[in-house]
C-alpha positions in Angstrom: 120.6 109.9 77.2 120.4 113.1 80.1 122.2 115.0 77.6 119.9 114.5 74.9 117.1 115.6 76.8 119.0 118.5 77.6 119.7 119.5 74.3 116.0 119.2 73.3 115.2 121.2 76.4 117.0 124.1 75.2 116.0 123.5 71.6 112.5 123.6 72.2 112.8 126.6 74.7 111.5 124.6 77.9 112.3 126.9 80.9 110.1 125.2 83.7 109.0 121.6 84.0 110.9 118.2 84.5 110.9 115.9 81.1 111.8 112.7 80.2 113.1 111.6 77.5 111.0 109.2 74.6 112.4 107.2 71.9 110.6 105.4 69.1 112.2 102.6 67.9 111.6 101.1 64.2 112.0 97.9 63.5 112.7 96.1 60.2 112.6 92.3 59.4 113.7 90.4 56.4 117.1 87.8 54.9 120.5 89.6 55.9 123.6 88.4 54.9 126.9 89.0 53.4 125.8 87.8 50.0 122.7 86.4 48.7 124.1 82.8 48.9 124.2 83.2 52.4 121.3 84.5 54.0 119.4 84.1 57.3 116.1 85.8 58.6 117.4 89.0 60.7 116.1 92.1 62.1 117.3 95.7 62.0 116.5 98.0 65.0 116.3 102.0 64.3 115.6 104.7 66.1 113.0 106.7 64.5 112.1 109.6 66.5 113.2 111.1 69.8 111.0 113.8 71.9 110.0 114.8 75.7 107.6 114.0 77.8 106.1 115.8 80.6 106.5 113.9 83.7 105.7 114.1 87.9 108.1 111.7 88.8 111.5 111.9 89.3 113.8 109.3 87.6 117.2 108.4 86.4 116.9 110.0 83.1 114.9 113.1 84.1 115.9 116.2 83.4 114.4 119.8 84.6 113.9 122.8 82.6 114.1 125.3 85.2 117.8 124.0 85.8 119.1 123.4 82.6 117.3 126.4 80.6 116.7 128.9 82.9 114.6 132.0 82.3 116.8 135.1 81.1 116.5 138.1 83.5 115.9 141.2 82.0 118.6 144.0 83.2 116.8 147.5 84.0 118.6 149.8 81.7 120.6 152.5 83.7 120.8 156.3 82.8 123.2 158.7 83.3 123.2 162.2 83.2 
């Protein structure tokens, strides 16, 4: 989960703040089974969205954008004569 949060921090270009991963699930219900004569009530769960939410508390899956995606420091150009 931390790896996925790290990928999202880099993807969105976040360079400061701490974030937690948010996962949204979708649940479907219906008759399921190996064939139409052996159906039973069932449910399927899938991940429909993932994202980041800013947080103020460190948790086990909290990522720090400043450590994962630090801002790049610009170098001064030197001229030689």
